[in-house]
N, C-alpha and C positions, 0 to 999 in steps of 0.2 A: 348496482344500478340495472333496471330494466334495458333492453334494446335500446327505447326511445330517451334514456336518459332523464325519466320523470319520476321513477317511483327507487327508494332505497330499500332493497332485500335485505341486507345484513351490514351491519357495523361489528368490527372486532379490535378490541385494544391490545395493544402489544404483540402483534403479528403485520408480516409483510401482506400486500394484497395476493401474490400467489400462494401462499400458505394457507388459505381457508375457502371455503365454499358451501352454499347452501342453494339448495332448491327443493320449492313445494310442487313443482311441475305447475307452476300457476303462470312462468314467465314464458316468452314465446321462444320455441325453436330456433336455433339460427340454421337455416338451409345451405349448409356448406358441404352437406355430404357424410358429414359426421354424426349427425344427430345429436347435436350439441347444446344444452342449455346455456343460456347467456349465464357467465359466472364459470364456466369450464367444466362443467359435469355433462357426462355423454350419457345418453338415454341408452344407448347400446342396443339389447334386444327387448328393452323394455316397450311397452304400450301406455300412452297417455290414459287415463280411467276417468270419466267426467261424471261418471256416477258415484264412486265412492271417493272419501278425504277424511284425512285426518284435521286439516285446517283447509280454508279455503274452499274450491271447488273440484280440484284433481289429485289423483295419485298416478302411481305407474305400476302396471300390471307386468308381471312375467309369470312364465312356467317353470317346472324343476328344470334345472340342467343349463338355464340362461343367465344370464349377468345383465346388470341394469346399474344406473347412476354410479358411474365409475369416476372417480377424481384421482388424476395423476401428479404426484409433485416430485418434479427433478431438482437437483442442486437445493435439496432440502437446508444445507447451512446447518451451523453447530449453534444457534442461538436458542432453540428448543429441544429438550430431551425427550418431551411425551408430545404425542398428538392425541386427540378423542376425536372418534366417529362415531355418529350415533344417526338413528333413524327409527321411525315409528311404522309397524308394520301389524295389518291385518290378520295375521295367520302363525300360529306357534312354530309354523317350519320356515319363517323369515330369517335370513341372516345377513351378518356383515363378513367380510374376509379382507384381509390384507395381505400385500406383500411389499417386502423390502428388497431392494435392488433386484427385483424381479426373480425372488426367491420362491422356495415353498409357501402355499398361501395358508393363512391363519385363520381360521372361522369362529365367529363367534355366534352362539345359538339364542334364543330367545330366553329370559328369563321371565316365567310365568307369574313373578311377581310385581312384576314392573308392567300390570294392563290397567289402562284406564280406557272405562269405556268397551268400545270394539277393537281397540289397538292396544299393541305391547311395544313398549320402548327397548332397543337393543343399543347399548354401550359396549365400546371397546377402548382400552386406553394403549396406545400403540408405543411401545419402546423404540424410538429410531435409533439410538447410539450413533454411531459414526455410517450410517446408512445414506447413500446419494439419491435415493429415489425411494417413493412410495406410492404404491397405488391400491385405492380403496374402493371397493363395489358391494352391491348387494345380490343375493341369491336366494333361492328358494330349497331345500333339501327335499320337498314334495308338492305336489299339488301346484295350484294357481295362487300367488301371492301377490297382494298391494303393497307399495312402500309411499310412505310420504315424510317431509321434513327431515330431509337428509342433509346432515351436516358435517364437516370435517374443519377442525382449527386447532392449534397449539394447546395443549391443555391449560397451561398457565396466561392464555389467552381469552378474556372473557367475549362471547359471542352473544348479540341480542339480532334476531330476525323478525321479517314483517311481512304479514299478509295482507292483501287490500280486497275489498269486495266489486262488484261491478260497477259501482259509484265512484270510486277512487278512495272511500272512507277506509280507513285503518280498520280491519277487522281482528287481527291478532297480532300481538307481540311474541315472541319467544324467546325466553329466557335462556341462560347460560345452560340450565339443565335440560334443555329443550320441552319443558312444560309449557304449553301457551296460556296467555291471558286474552280472554275474548271481548270483544267490544261490540254491543249492539246499539242499533239506532232505531228512533222513530221514523214515520214517514217523511217529517219534515228534517231530518239529518241530525237531530239533536240525539247526544248519547244518552241511553235508557237504562242499559245493564251492563255490569262488568262482570264476566264470570272467571274465575280460575281453575286450570286443570289440575286434577289430583288423582292420586292412587287409587284402585277400588278399594284396597284394604283399609283406605282413610274415610271410606263414606260410611262407615257403617252407624255412624249415629244421625245418618240424615234419611231423607224419605225415600223409598225404594225408588222414584222416579229420577232422582239425582244418579246419572250416568256419567262419570268420568270428569265432571266438573262441578264446582260449589259456586254458587252467587256471591261477589265480593262486595259490590255496590250496587244501589237501584235508586236513579232519579227520578222522584215523584214532581212531574210538572202539574200545575194547578191551573186552569183556564179559568178567566174571567166570564162569569156568565152573563148572557145579554138578558135584559128585564125588558118586555115590553107591555105596554097596556092597551 
């Protein structure tokens, strides 16, 4: 939920509340000195960028050597053997790192084949074993990098995330694989088009102007014409 308890940002089956997290940098930052998004994700060294986004309006930007979007789980428990961490980044130098019990960081780099439009998907499946704590965060190996739609959850717990537009309408749902379905509305708030995100290598049969998504459905609304004499 958001800070006002008005919007649902994520739902997860088969997981406890403290075992999962999601942020697309759309929710309000909690002003408690820790630069914390609602849901337990720390902004850390990151800066909210209102000009670039994978979904919604915002993403988080950092420079090399900094950390952002950190989620910590203490008292993991023995009910899940693996966790999945996932994030979208606009640079091949974006990375996910994790530490078990505060140990050596394990880093996962961008897989260039997992590219959709201007964004790369980074996934890592984390074997927690008998560890009691897990820390997951994003970093950059060089340059300035943006991250969006950061998620952590048990691998066997399906997650769905939700993004809203400025009018409170659902603009995106994000499925278990962290790919979005986008909803577009007309000026009267009626659903007009639904788009599905796909990888670039799946777009070879579509026109060149398709970038990272394909049209799934289109609602054609016919208006009665007024006839006057």
